[in-house]
Phi, psi and omega in degrees: 000107182260125178247172178286143180290164182297321182291330181282343181273345182281148179276144180261123179235117176263136182260131178262131179257138182244135178290128181288338182281309187246346181086009179280165180275141181263125180246147176270136178231152177247124179245146177252106181230134176053039178077014180230151173268130179238132175263128177230153176257132182228135177283136183286336181270302187265358177062022176286138181240141175221174181288319177217163182299331179295334185286353180285344183283000000 
């Protein structure tokens, strides 16, 4: 008796972050600098960058 796994039963909800200054959407980007991978959040309209989407507030 094969059932669906626990992970396949959960609903997927993606959260959209909005820039408070210009109203643009915030996207996550991965940069390779100095031999390390860095994740940064960047606004698509004003090109402002922060470490994570929460830091835009």
